[in-house]
C-alpha positions in Angstrom: 6.3 106.1 140.0 7.3 109.4 138.5 7.4 111.1 141.9 9.6 108.3 143.2 12.0 108.6 140.3 12.3 112.4 140.6 12.7 112.1 144.4 15.6 109.6 144.1 17.3 111.6 141.3 17.1 114.8 143.4 17.9 113.3 146.8 20.9 111.3 145.9 23.8 110.4 143.9 24.9 109.5 141.1 28.6 109.7 141.1 29.0 109.0 137.4 26.6 111.9 136.5 27.4 114.5 139.1 30.3 116.9 139.2 32.6 116.2 142.1 33.1 119.2 144.4 36.7 120.2 144.8 38.2 122.2 147.7 36.1 122.9 150.7 32.5 121.9 150.2 29.9 124.6 151.1 27.6 123.6 153.9 24.0 122.5 153.5 21.7 125.1 155.1 19.9 122.5 157.3 22.8 120.4 158.8 24.5 123.0 161.0 23.2 121.3 164.2 23.1 117.8 162.9 25.5 115.3 164.6 26.3 113.8 161.3 27.2 117.0 159.5 30.9 116.2 159.1 30.1 112.8 157.5 27.5 114.4 155.3 29.9 116.9 154.0 32.6 114.3 153.4 30.2 112.3 151.2 29.3 115.5 149.4 33.0 116.2 148.8 33.5 112.7 147.5 30.7 113.3 145.0 28.4 110.7 146.4 25.5 112.8 147.6 23.8 116.0 146.5 21.4 118.5 148.0 17.7 119.0 147.6 16.3 122.2 146.2 17.9 125.3 147.7 21.0 123.7 149.2 19.1 121.5 151.6 20.0 118.0 152.7 16.9 117.1 154.7 18.9 115.0 157.3 15.8 113.9 159.1 14.0 112.6 156.0 13.4 108.8 155.8 15.3 106.6 153.4 13.5 104.1 151.1 14.9 101.0 149.5 16.0 102.6 146.3 17.9 105.3 148.0 19.5 102.9 150.5 20.8 100.4 147.9 22.0 103.2 145.6 23.9 104.9 148.5 25.6 101.7 149.6 26.6 100.7 146.1 27.9 104.1 145.0 29.5 104.8 148.4 31.5 101.6 148.5 32.1 101.7 144.7 30.7 98.2 144.2 30.7 96.9 140.6 30.4 93.9 138.4 33.2 94.7 136.1 34.9 91.4 136.6 31.9 89.3 135.7 31.5 88.0 132.2 27.9 87.9 131.0 26.5 85.9 128.1 23.2 87.8 128.5 22.9 91.3 130.0 21.4 91.0 133.5 18.2 92.8 134.3 16.7 93.7 137.6 13.7 91.4 136.9 16.1 88.5 136.9 16.6 89.0 140.7 13.7 91.1 142.0 9.9 91.1 141.5 9.2 94.8 142.2 12.3 96.5 140.7 11.5 97.8 137.2 14.1 97.1 134.5 13.9 100.8 133.4 14.1 102.3 136.9 16.9 104.8 137.4 18.3 102.6 140.2 17.9 99.2 138.5 21.6 98.8 137.8 22.4 99.5 141.5 20.1 96.7 142.5 21.7 94.3 140.0 25.2 95.2 141.4 23.9 94.8 144.9 22.6 91.3 144.2 25.7 90.1 142.4 27.9 91.5 145.3 25.9 89.5 147.9 24.1 92.3 149.7 21.3 89.9 150.6 18.5 92.2 149.3 15.1 90.5 149.5 13.8 89.3 146.2 10.4 90.9 146.8 11.8 94.3 148.1 9.6 97.3 147.3 12.1 100.1 146.4 9.6 102.8 147.5 9.2 101.5 151.0 11.2 102.8 153.9 14.2 100.9 155.2 14.9 100.1 158.9 18.2 100.7 160.6 18.8 97.0 160.9 18.1 96.4 157.2 20.5 99.2 156.2 23.1 97.9 158.6 22.9 94.4 157.2 23.1 95.5 153.6 26.0 97.8 154.4 27.9 95.1 156.2 27.4 92.7 153.2 28.7 95.5 151.0 31.8 95.8 153.2 32.5 92.1 152.8 32.2 92.4 149.0 35.3 94.8 149.3 37.4 92.2 151.0 37.8 89.6 153.8 38.3 91.8 156.9 39.1 90.7 160.4 36.8 91.6 163.2 37.6 91.2 166.8 35.7 88.5 168.6 33.8 90.6 171.1 30.1 91.1 171.9 28.6 94.5 172.4 25.4 94.5 174.3 22.7 97.0 173.5 19.4 97.5 175.4 17.0 96.7 172.5 18.8 93.6 171.1 15.6 91.6 171.5 14.0 93.9 168.9 16.6 93.0 166.3 15.9 90.4 163.6 18.2 87.4 164.3 19.4 87.3 160.7 20.6 90.8 161.0 22.2 90.6 164.5 25.7 89.6 163.4 25.8 92.4 160.9 24.8 94.9 163.6 27.5 93.5 165.9 30.2 93.7 163.3 29.4 97.4 162.6 29.4 98.1 166.3 32.7 96.3 166.9 34.4 98.1 164.0 33.2 101.5 165.2 31.1 102.1 162.0 27.9 102.1 164.0 27.2 103.5 167.5 24.6 103.2 170.2 22.5 106.1 171.4 22.8 107.6 174.9 20.5 104.9 176.2 22.6 102.1 174.8 20.1 101.3 172.1 20.5 100.6 168.4 16.9 101.1 167.5 16.9 98.3 164.9 13.2 98.7 163.9 13.3 102.5 163.4 13.3 103.8 159.9 16.8 105.1 159.1 17.2 108.8 158.3 19.3 110.4 155.5 21.7 111.7 158.1 22.1 108.3 159.9 22.6 106.5 156.5 25.2 109.0 155.5 27.1 108.6 158.7 27.2 104.8 158.4 28.2 104.9 154.7 31.0 107.4 155.3 32.4 105.5 158.2 32.2 102.3 156.1 34.2 103.9 153.4 36.8 105.0 155.9 37.0 101.5 157.3 37.5 99.9 153.9 40.1 102.5 153.0 42.1 102.1 156.2 41.7 98.4 157.0 43.8 96.0 155.0 41.8 92.8 154.1 43.0 89.3 155.0 44.8 87.8 152.0 44.2 84.1 151.7 45.5 81.8 149.0 42.8 79.2 148.1 43.8 75.6 148.0 42.6 75.4 144.4 40.9 77.9 142.1 37.5 76.2 142.3 37.3 76.9 146.1 36.0 80.5 145.4 33.5 79.7 142.7 30.7 78.5 145.1 29.6 80.7 147.9 27.5 80.2 151.1 28.4 76.4 151.2 26.4 74.7 153.9 25.9 71.2 155.3 22.6 69.9 156.7 21.8 66.6 158.2 18.4 65.0 158.9 17.1 61.6 159.9 16.3 59.5 156.8 15.6 56.0 158.0 16.3 53.8 161.0 20.0 54.1 161.6 20.6 56.3 158.5 21.0 60.1 158.1 20.7 62.1 155.0 23.4 64.8 154.5 23.0 67.6 152.0 25.7 70.0 150.9 24.3 73.2 149.3 25.8 76.3 147.9 25.2 79.3 145.6 26.7 79.2 142.1 27.3 82.0 139.7 24.9 80.5 137.1 23.0 77.2 136.5 25.9 75.6 134.6 27.8 75.0 137.8 27.0 72.2 140.2 28.2 70.5 143.3 28.8 66.9 144.2 30.0 65.0 147.3 33.4 63.8 146.3 34.3 61.7 149.4 33.4 60.9 153.0 35.9 60.0 155.6 34.8 58.4 158.9 36.9 58.8 162.0 36.3 59.4 165.7 32.5 59.4 165.5 32.6 62.1 162.7 31.8 61.8 159.0 33.7 64.5 157.1 31.9 65.4 153.9 34.2 66.6 151.2 32.8 68.1 148.0 33.9 69.5 144.6 32.6 71.9 142.0 30.9 70.5 138.9 32.3 72.7 136.1 29.9 73.9 133.4 30.1 72.7 129.8 32.5 75.2 128.1 30.5 74.9 124.9 27.1 75.6 126.4 25.4 78.9 127.1 23.8 79.5 130.5 21.5 82.2 131.8 23.6 84.6 134.0 21.5 84.2 137.1 22.4 83.0 140.6 21.6 79.3 141.1 21.2 77.2 144.2 22.9 73.8 143.9 23.0 70.8 146.2 24.1 67.2 146.5 23.0 64.4 149.0 24.6 61.4 150.6 23.6 58.9 153.3 25.6 58.0 156.4 25.1 56.0 159.5 23.2 58.1 162.0 25.8 57.2 164.7 28.2 59.6 163.0 28.1 63.4 163.2 28.3 65.0 159.8 30.9 67.8 159.4 31.7 69.8 156.3 35.1 69.0 154.9 37.1 70.6 152.2 36.6 71.5 148.5 38.5 69.1 146.3 39.8 69.6 142.8 37.1 69.5 140.1 36.9 66.9 137.4 37.2 68.1 133.8 34.0 69.6 132.4 31.8 67.2 130.4 30.0 67.9 127.2 26.2 67.7 127.3 26.3 64.2 125.7 28.7 62.9 128.3 26.9 64.6 131.2 23.6 62.9 130.2 25.1 59.5 131.2 27.7 60.7 133.8 27.3 60.9 137.5 28.5 64.4 137.8 25.3 65.9 136.4 23.2 63.8 138.8 25.1 65.1 141.8 24.9 68.7 140.5 21.2 68.4 140.2 20.8 67.1 143.7 21.5 63.4 143.1 22.2 61.1 146.0 25.4 59.2 146.7 26.0 56.3 149.0 29.5 55.4 150.5 30.9 52.3 152.1 31.8 52.8 155.8 35.5 52.6 156.3 37.2 53.9 159.3 
């Protein structure tokens, strides 16, 4: 563990503890012929990366999880400054193999709370593939704003080797010009990413965020942004009956979700929902929570996710014990009359 700690401290970062280099940055001795030299020097000039030993960058060295997450978080300047915590978050709240006293623990916490989709069981010492890095980097870009991407599909020769869950992230990076294919038209998703390749992607991502204005959307109501990753699932429950489930990710376990109304029209059942607000007098652990609510509809209707409706006033613990909101928040079921 000591060797890993020293390696990370020497290989990378940290912007808050290193002196930014002003003027023209001197070149690393081993990047003269590296295709990513310009991007590497730009990151050095920004104070994001440092050399190794006697002015070496080691562009061909492999990148492990700790270095990848730290580079993305520091490069995109991700933070959790706007989140209020009742309890200081620790890496062990989110990850099973990231030590709370690790020098990169705070970067993993920031990555988690910014939606980078880092696996809970990630081993920080293990190498990271190009597709993993691309996916985390794209999620980091989304944390900076809602950017528009052109609806086009770029084919690459080894697309079959890409993990389906990462394919969209790879496409978005290719479409935006942040990532490129090699001379054979391949992305090499399963190859371990090198320090040079990671530096190029991060530097291009920084430039994209700096130069691309995000889409500004005004939510219908303030609660519409509290829950994330809202999904609708439908499954057969009984003869002529389907069970629909609305699920989402909440900032902490105090929040919940409930199905507020269902409208039936044209063969579709539109499932509207609302946020169940936390008890303002209660204290909740500041960990991400999964919430869901169920309802039952005739199987002849196709369930579609509707809109988020205004929340009801938060209830105290005593009221919630006998109210329906807490039941829905915990995954309770709701039945609705069929009216077209």
